[in-house]
Every structure is written in structure tokens, then in C-alpha cells.
N, C-alpha and C positions, 0 to 999 in steps of 0.2 A: 693822650692818644686820641686823635680825632676819629669820629665815625666815618668810615669809608662809604661814599655814595655808590649805590649799586647801579650797574649799567641797565639801560632800557632797550628792548628790542624794537626795531622799526617795523611799520606795517609791511606786509607782503613777504615776511620771512617764514620759512618752513622749519619747524622745530620738533624735537622729540623730547619726551620727558614723562614724569609721573603725574597723573591727574588726581588731585586731592579735592574731593567733594566736601563742601561745607553745609550743604542742604540739597534737596532735590532741585533747587533753583539756580545754584551757582557753585563754582569751584575755582581752583587755580591750577595752572600747569607749573610744576617744579622742574627746573632744568639744572641749574648749578648755583653755587654760593655767590657768584659774581653778578648775576643778573636778578632783576626784580621778577617776582612770580607773575605769570600771565593770567589775567582774569578771563574766566570762561563763563559766559552768561547762560541763562536757562535754555535758550534756543540754539545754543552752539556746542552742547556737550555730546551730540550724536547719541550713541547708546553706551557711552563709557560710564563706568561706575568707579567708586573710590579705589585708588591705588593701581588702576590700569595703566599700562605703558601706552602712550598715545602719540600720534602725529598731529601737530597743530599748525595752522597758518595764521600768523598774526594779522589783525585787522585794525583799522582806525577806531579809536575809542569812541563808543556811542554814549556812555553814561557820563563821561567827564570826571569820574571818580578814580579812574585807573590810568596810569601812564601807558600800559600795554594791555590790549585785549586780544582774544584769539578765538578761533573756531576749530574744533576737533574734526579732522578730515578722515582719520583712520585709527582704529584700535589695533595696536601692534601686538600686544600681549595682555591677556586677561590675568588679573591678580587672583581672582577666585571664580569658580563656576558653581559653587554651592552657597546657599543662603538660608538663614533661619527665617521662616515665614509663618503667617497665619493662613490656614486653609479654609476655603469655603466651597461647599458642594454646589454644583449647578446641575441642570437637567442632563447635560451631555458631558459630564466630567466635572472639572472643578477649576479653581484658580487659587493662586497663592500670592500673598503680598508680603514682601520682605519687611521684617520688623525694624531693621535699620533704616531710619528716615533718609539717609544719604543715598540709598539705592532706589532709583526712580523707575520702577517698572512693575508690571503685573505679569505673573507667569501662568500661562494656561497649562493645566494638567489633564491630559487625555484620560478618558475612562479606563480604569484598570491600572493606572500608573500612580494611584494615590495611596497604596499600601493600606487600604481600608480606613483611611483617615476620614473623619466627619467634620462638619462645620465647627470652627473654633479650635481645631487642633493646631498645636505648634509643631511644625514639621521642618525637616531639612530637605531642601529641594535642589536638585542638580539641573542647571540650565543646559538644554541641548540645542536651543535655537535662540539667538539674541534678538531683542526687539528691533523692528524696522521703523521706518518713518510713520507708517500707519498700522502696524501690527504689533501685538504683544509678544513677549517672549514665550517660549515653550520649554517644558521640563518635566521631570518626574520626581516623586517623593522617594527619598532614600532612607528616611528614618522618621518615625513619629515620636516626638519628644514627650508629648503629654497634652493634657487638657487643663483648663482653668480649674483651680481647686486641688490639683494634684500636689502632694507634699514636695517641696523643693523645686517646683517647676521654674520659679523665677531664676534660681541659680543654675538650673539645668540649661536654661536658654542662654545665659551668659557664657557658660562652658562651651555650648555649641557655637555661639557667635565667634568665640576666640579659637575655635577648631582645636580644642585640647583633646588629645587622645586620653581616654579614661577607662577603657575596657581592655583587660588582658585576654589574649586568645587562650583557648583550651590547651593548645600545643605548648604555649609558653608556660602555663601553670603546671603541666606535666613535667616540663624540663626543670622547673623550680622544685617540684616535689621529689625529683630524682637526685638532687644534689646530696653529696655525702654529709652526714651529720657528725661524724666522729672527729674530735679535736684531740690530736696527739702531738707530743714533742717531736721536733724534727731538727736535723742539722741546719744551722744558719737561722734558726728561729729562737730569739731570746725568750726566756721564760720569766715572766714577771708575776706569776700567780701567787707568790708569797708576799707581795706588797699589798697594803691596805688601800688599793685603788678604789676611787668612787666615781660615780656619774653624778652630775648636777644639771638638772633640766627642769622644765615646767612640770607641775604635778600631773598634767594630762598627756605628756609626751609618751609616744610608743616606739619611735625609731631613735634609739639611743646610740649615736655613732661616735661619741667622744667621752673619754674618762681621763681623770687626772690624779696625780700624786706629787707631793712636794715635801722635801725635807731640807733643813738647813745643815750645811757642812761645817766642819771644824774651822775652816777659814772664813766663815761668815757668808759664803756664797750659798745660793739655793740650787738644789738639784730638782728641776721641774720636768716631770714626765707627762707628755700628752699622748694618749693612746687612742688610736682611731680604728674603727671597724675596718677589717681587711676585706672589703668587697671584691677587690681584684683577684683574690684567691678563688672566688666562686664564679664571678661573671667574666667570662673570657671572650675574646674576639671571635666572631663567627657564631656565637650562641644567639638564640632568639631573645634571651634575656638582655644581651648586650645591644642588639639591634633596636629593641623597644626602649631601652634606657636612653640610647642615643637619640631616638626620635622624640622622646619626651623632654630630654635635656635636664629636667629638674622636677622635683615634687612641687605641687601647688597647694598652698594652705588657704582654704576658704572658710567662711564663717560657720558652715555646717558640715564640712567634710575636708578630707585630705585626698588629693589625687596623687598617689605615690609614683615615684620614678621606677621603683622596683616592687614586685608583688609582696604581700605581707609575709610570705614564707621567709623572705630575706630581710625586708625592712623592719619587721616587728619581732623576728625570731632568730634565724640563723646568723645574721650579721649584727643584730642589735646587741649591744653590750649589756645584757640583762644580768640582774643581780644573782650571784652565786652560781654562775654557769661559765664553763671554760669557753673562751672565744679566741679566734685568731684576730690579731690586730696589726696595725702598722704604727710603730712607736717612734716618737721624737723625744729623746732625753737631752735636756739642755742644762748647761751650767750658767746661772744668772748671777752676776755680781751685784753688789749693793747699790751700784749706780744704774742698774737696769740693763747693762750690756750683756748680750747673749753670746755664749760660746757653746756651740753644738758639740755634744759628746758622741751621740749615736743616733742614727736613723736606721731602723731595722724592722723586719717582720718579727712578730712576737706572739706570745700567748699571754692572755690576762684572765683574771677571774675577779669580777667586781665584788668588793667586800660589802658595799652598801649603796643602794640607790638613794640619792639625796635630791631634794627639790629646792628651788630658789626661796620660797617663802619661809621654810623652816630654818634655813641657814641665815637669812636676814634677821629673823627673830632671835636666833641664837647670838648673832653679832651685836644687834642693836638693843635687844630687850633682856638678854640673858635667859631666855626661855629655851631650854635644852632637853629634848626627848632623851630618855635613858640610853636608847640604842644609838644615838648620835654622839653622845659624850666621848666615847673612845676615839672618835675621828676628829674632834674639835681641835686638838693641838696641831694636827697636820693641816686642817683647813685654815687655821690662823696663820700658819707658815705660808700657805698658798696665798692668802690675802696680802701678807707682807711682801711676798715676791711680786704679786700683781701690782701692788702700789709702786714698787721700784720700776717695773716695766712701763707703767702708765706715765710716771714722772719723766722717764727717759724719752718716751714718745712725745710727750708734751713739749719738752725742751727742744726737740728737733723740729717742732712746728705742727704736729698733728692737730687736725681740726676736730672740735667737739661740738657736734650739732645735737644739742640736748632737746630734740623735738619730743614732745609728749606723744606716746602711742596709745591708740584706743582699740578696744575689742568690743564688738557688738555681741552680747550674750543672747542666744536664741532659746526659745522653749522647744519642746519636742516636735511641734508643728512648723518650726521655722519662723515663728513670730518674734520680733525683737523684744526682749524684756528690759534690758538696760544697756548702757554704754559704759564700760569700765576702762579706767585709765591704767595702762600697764605701768607697774612700778619697776624702775631700774635701780635696784639696790646694790649693795656691795657684792652679793653673790653673783648677780648677772655680770657686773663689771669685771670681776676677777676671772670668770670663765672667758669672757671676751678678750681680756688681756693675754691669757694663756694661749688662746687659739691664734691670736695675731702673731704672737712670738713664734709659735710652731709653723705657721704659714710662711713667715719670713725666713726661718731657718731652713725649711725645705726648699724654698725658692733659691736661696744661696747655694744649697747643695746641688740642685739641678743645674744652675747656671755654670757651676764649676766643671760639670761634665763636658761642656763644650758642645753638647748636642741640642737640637731643637727641643724646647720645652713649652709648657703652658704657663702663662703668667696672668695675674689679675692686674690690669692696667687702668689707671685713673689719670687722665690727661690734665694739663693746665687749663685755667679758665678760658672760656670762649671770649674773643675780643669784643664782639658787639654786646654780649650780655654783661661783660665786665664793665663796659662803658655805662650801662644802665645802673649797675651797682655803684659806680663812682658818683654818678649823678645823685643817687639817693643819699650817699654819704655827704655830698656837698649840700644838698637841700636840708638835711637834718643838722648841719653844722657840726658834724662829728670831727674831732681833731685828729683824724687819721688820714695819712697819705698812702694811697695804693699805687705802686709803681706800674709801669707799662707791662712788665713781665713779673708778676708778683710771685713770691715764694710762699709756701704754706705758712711761714711765720708772719708774713704780711697780713694774710687773711685771718690768721689766729688773733692778731692784735685787734683787728676790726671787731671780731666776735666778742672778745673780752671787753671791749670798750662800751658795749651796750648791755652787758649782763644786768638783769634786774630792771631794765627800763621798759616802758610800754612798747618802744620800737623794736625790742629785741627779737620777737618772733618774725617781724617783717624783714629785718636785716638778715636773719638766718635763712629765711625762704629765698630772698633775693640772692644771697651768697650761694646757696645751693643751686639755684637756677643758672648761675654763671658758670658752674662746673659741668663738664660733660658727664654722661653716665659712664660708670666703670664698666669694663668689658674684658673679654678674654682675648689674648693675643699670643703669638709665638715669639714676638720680639719684646724684650724687657724694656719698658719705658717708665717704670716706677709707678708708685701710687701716691698721687698728690694729697689726697684726703688724709692719709695716715702718715704722710711725710716719709714714705719708705722708698728706698732705692731699688728694692727687689722684693716682689710679693707674689704669692700665688694662693690658690684655694686647695687645701689639703685635708681639712678637718670634717668634711661632710659628704663622704662618698655614697652614703645611702640615699641622699636627696639631691646631689648635684653631679652630673656627668663629668665636668672638668676635674673634680676631685678624684674621680675614678681614673681618669687619664693620668693624673699626677701620680697616683699610687702605682700604676703600671710602669711609669717612667722611673720611679724609685726602684722598683723591683728589677727592672732592666739594668739600671746603673749599677746595682749591687751584684748582679750575677750574669749578665749577658754582654756579649760584644757583637753588635750588629755589623753587617757588611755595608759598603757604601750604597748599594742599590736598595737595601732594606731601610737605611736611614733616610734616603731620598723619598721612598714611598711613605714612610712614617711621617716625614715633614709635611708632605702634601696632605695627608689625612689630618694632621694636627691643625694646619691652617684652616681647612674647611670646617673642622669640628669646633674650633674657637669661634668662628663667625656664626655657625649654627647655634651653639650654646648661648652666645650673647643674644641672639634673636629669641630663643625659647625663654630665656630669663626675662627679657623685656615683655614678652607676651604674658608670662605668668604674673609679673608684677602688675600689669594693666588689668588682668583678670581679677586679681585680688583687690585692686583698687575699685573696680567696677562693682564687685560684690559688696564691699564695705560701703560704698556710696549708696547702693540700693538699700541696704539694711538700715543705714543711718537715716535715709530719707523716710523709709517706712516707719522707723521709730518715732519720727517727729510728727506724723499724721495726727495723733490724738491731741497734740499741743497747739493745733491751729487756733490763732487768735490770742495766744498767750505772749506776754512780754519776756524778753531775755536781755541780760547784759552781754555785750559783745565788744570785739575790737576790730577796727578796720584793717583788713589784710591786703586790700588792693583797691586801686581807683582807676577807672577807665572813663572814656567818653560816654558810655552808656549806663554807668552806675557804679555802685560801691560794693565790694565784696567784704563780708564780715565773717568772723569766726566766733563760735560760742565756746564756753569753757568745756563742753563735752566733746569737742572735736568736730562738730557739725559746722559746715560752711555753707553760705548762701549769698544771694545777690539782692541788693536793693536797687531796683531799676530806676533810672533817673526820671522816667516819666511818672513815677509815683511820688516824687518829692515835690509836692504842690505848694509848699510854703514860699517858694522863690523859683526863679529861673536859674538853674545851676549850670556853670560852664567849667569844662575841664581845663585846668591850667597845666600845660605840659611841662613848663619850666620848673614848676614847684611840685608836680605830681599831686595836686590838690583839686578839689571840686569846690567852686566858690559861687555863692549867690550873687547874681548880677545887681540886685537892689539892696539886699541887707548886708552884703559883704560876709555873711556867714561862711565859714570855711571848714571843710572836712579834710583831714590829712591822715597819712599812713600811721598806723599804730594807735590811733585815737580811740578811747573808750566811748561807746555809744549804747543807747538803749533802743532795742528794736522789737518789733512784733512780727510773729510768724503769720504769713498770709497764704503760703502755698507750700505743699510738700507733695510733689508729683513723683510717685514711685516709678512709673513707667519710664520717665525721662531722667530719673535720678537727679531732680532739680529741687532746690529749696529756695524760696523767695521770702524776703522780709520787707517790712515797711519801717521807715525811720521813725522812732519814737513809740509811744504807747497809744493804742486805740481803745478808748473807754466806751465808745458808743457801739452797740451791736450793729446798728444800721450802717455806720461808717465802716466797720469791719467787713460787713457783707459786700459793700461797694468795692472795697480794696481787693477782696478775694476775687470778685467777678472781674475787676479791671486787670488783675494780674493774670488770671486764666485766659481772658480774652486776648490780651496783647501777646501772649506767648503760646497760645494753643496751636497745635500742628494742623496743617491742612489735612482733611480726610483723604486717606490714600485711595479711597474708592473713586475719587475724581480722576485718578490716573486711567481708569478703564476707558474713558472717552477716547483715548488715543487710538484704539483699534475699533471703536464702535461709533464713529461720527456719522 
């Protein structure tokens, strides 16, 4: 499959698109997938900021580096009008400078509009007047986030930058407090309270939304019960709780806190499947044969009473080391049956081509002040895997059930690989000489064979990352298009309604399918809502994921600061024209800039994805183990830089640190003030 050449706009054409800023000095206009992006230089971006919808007139290229350049002539629609800034007091008011380096402006704050902020405050500012050619922007402070030294300020800033709702209104909390607490048997509600059902979660988890039970039948099949908190019983359409849950879309799990989708009265108490308390649930009871085929027996509202709260480490120790707490022993026969059932489910999924990205996950452990203490590698043992297997089986069973209703439903969709990124993956496979053929339209099995071929090799992490990048992000849709990653023809999210709004919608659809018959106009209105809600929840999920990633990068960078000048073993994870990306065993990743590689003149070889010395012939390739020295850990920019090899001389180290800081230091934003004060 040949790479398709993108079309190029001619000079003099007027276009509309989204402006993507890459620094205060330049950006690109994104129009469609068929055309090359249009370069927008420093003097041509008008007062547009990142993600604005703009009108652009193409011009003849001035730099020679881009096929198409352009000049923004009009901002059609602003992406945002609020920004996280650093405030400075002046004699007649103050001014705020956005923390995001991509936002190129200074915002004047009139006296009395600063909410009593003083110099150095981190604030949220709403722009009321955008900058002109010779004038700064104007605005007012809407919130004072905090001051340097405040506990958790660094993460507060990231939360504000991603515009995550994180405060529940007093009215909503009153609504949550008023919810009925009585749990009593009802017609149409199955009673599973006599079963020794257990929850299995992390030791620190507080929102327990899934519980399990498994027995082996006389015919050798397994009866697998997955019992999920029945949030839909409490959170109804039209309630403040529902409106806020929809707005948030999901809970967000950060290094020092959780931003929940629902207030603690529900997430940690009323809906949480807490030990030895009666709870309403939505249950999916499945018949699983020894080949891992699932035959659904019942999907029903239910009552459960969790007999024991279990955690992953203790079950892994019981399975692997025979260490069994006395109060866990009565449940071990059932848990072993659950593991046997999960093994069958996993084998079945693997045989149909499900992909197993065995990426190590890392957690930054903080002290009470938010300072990183250590980076822990998350263990994915038998307990974690069997719960994952049970949840996937339940999600598939519920998706099939909803699809059979013939009504519009919510599905978790994961599309086939992107053509252009797939070509990059094929090129990597070819360069590495792997004996694997990837067809034009690969099946999950084709990708599975590739991943299996590099197991245990130095190149394995690189191939896994490149493979993952070739796949689009999973999202929510009302049309069932299957899930490529787990090789599923029909999949949804059912198992986490406390922390994901799509799961709550799925629960409502189940309840509706079991007891209601909607009219045509009601079904039409519901379909319209579900389409919007799927798009919205896909966006909130992506925003939450990026927030979590930003916080992890921040804390990992902060963790590395004391190790400045120390050598580390690393592997090459990426090679570009400007340098080499490397990853350490603790999950920290950083860049070796090509201008610091002074032992030779290195040239990027695109055909082999290597960096080669022009004189020595020394070559750096993907997956290659290297020894590196830490020369920069910039917490503010969340950037880590390394130098290739070890630096034994303190003087040489000082030179490298200064060189790295100088070549990548940001321009002082104070310089922007000259725009309105020439």
C-alpha cells in the first residue's frame, strides 16, 4: 500500500480551518485529511490562539521549507476565552500572562477586576477584548487558583488548563443527601444476597462498582456473575446529579487526588458495593463453556451483599505464594474457579486475535506535600487479569443484548489501523527484518502475529508503541463497528457506571429494554441525545486521559530533578532529525538533542529510521540499549533531557547542563508587552 501524496493549496486561495499553534512564533492551519497543513508564520497569525477556527488566505512561501503558507485574515470562532495566567500588579491595575506558551498575548486587568490577586498569583482570566495590532488584550480574573508554595498548586494549574469541572454545587450536594437509602426487595429485582459475592480492587480504591461470583456447573461449564453498581436507580434524567455527571463525562484519577464524576455520597457510599451492605446492582449472569464461549443467561436489576472485599495483592499472593489470610480461605475455591473461567475466556479471545499490549504501567508515589517519593511499577498479576477478563465478557454480553433490541444503543468502538500510520509500522517491520507480512487491511490476528514475533526482544517496546500509534483511539458511538483491539464484533462499556457516563447510559438502556416500550417520537429524541452524548463522552475521556498524562509527566520530571548528572541505562524509543528519544526502566522518557552529540556529525537516515555519524559511521537504531546522563529536568515544561554516554567531569557536566538550558529556554513572555507599548 503506497503512501498517498497530499494535495497542496495554491497561493491566493481563501480557506477555513482550525489553527494549531506550535509556539508563539508559528502554527499550522488544519483543513482536511486530503491536503497538506498550511504553515502560519509569526507575523501572520493575527490574534488567533490554539484551536481557534479561522479564515486564511494562502500566500507564496517565504521560508522555502513549506509547500503552502498562509495569513490569518479573520478569527471565525474562538476555541476558548479563559486562560490560566500568572498575574502581576501594576500601578493602575495589573496584567496577566498565559502559562501556556502557545498563547501569545498579555491581558490587561483593570483595577478592581483582579479578585484581590497579588503579584505571582496563578489565576483564571476571561478575555473580554482580544489583542489588536498595537494593543494588548483585556480581561478580568474569574478565579484565583493559588500562589507559589501552595500544596498541590502544580496539579491545580493542570486541572484548570484542561478546564475540568471539579467542584459540586451546594444544590447538587443537597440532592445527593436526599436520595433514599433503604434497599428492599422488589418485583423484577433478582436477589443474589445469599451468594458469596466478592469485590476485587486495588487496596486504596473507594468507588467499588463491580463484584463477581463464579461456580462450576455439573456439565463443566462456569456460571459467571458480574454484578455492577446500579447508579441508574439513583441518577435520573433531569436531576442536577445527571447534568453534572454528563458534563464531567468520567472520573479523573490523578497522582494526588480523584476528581469524581459523582459526589462521594454516591461514588463511595450509596452506589459503592461496600462489604456487608445491601446494594442495588445490575447483574449479568453468564454461562461460559470450557472453550471460553459465552452464553448469556440473565441480565437483570438485582440486590447483592458483598461477602468480602478483596484486593489484588492478597489474591496474587494466595495464587502465587500460597499466602492465605484466614478470612480469605473460605473464598479461595470460588476464586480459583473464577481464575479457571477467566483463563478460558482469555484463551478464546486470544484465538480470535485480541491484541495484548503488555505495556508496563507506572505510578508516582507522593508524600503528603505532593513531592514525588518513588516511581512504582504496577504489577498486572493473575487477579488483575481475571477481573479484566470477567468485565470484558460482561461488556460483550450486554452489547449483544442491546443490539438485539433493534434500538439505538451505545457501543465502545475501536476502528481498524490508520493507513498512513500503518505504512510507518510496515516500514519499521521491514527495517527490522521481521519475517511478518502485514496485509493492506489487516485483521487483529495479523497484528497479533507481529506482536508475538518480537516478544522478549529489545525492539519489543518500540514495535508495541508503533503498533499502538497505528490504531485510532477507541471511542463511543451509536453504530456498532466492533472493537479491533479485543477482536470483538460487539462491545460496550457496562461495568463502571460510577466513573463513566456511557456506562450509566447503557444501564438505562438495559432497564428500558427490560421494562419499557418507547414510542417512535421518544426513540427519535433518545437517538439524537445518544449521538450527542457519545461524541461528548469521547471528548471528555480524551481530555481526562491527557490531564492524567500531563500530571504523570510533571511528577516524573520532578522526581528526576535530584538525579541531575547521574548516568542511567536506557533504550532508544524514537529517532528524529533533531535527536533521540530514550526510555528508562522507571518509565521516565526524555530526549537527547542532536546538537549535544558532539563526537560526530549525525544525520537522520529516513529509510532505515536511524541516526548515523557522517565520519565514524556509528549508528543509533530503534530499541538499542544505551547509557545516558541526565542533564535537564524542567518541571515547568515537563521536559527531561539526556546526554549520550556518561559524563565523569563536573566541568563537562556543567557545560552540558548550560548548553541544554540555553538551547531550549523559552523566550521571556515579558517581551510580549512591547506589542502595546512601543
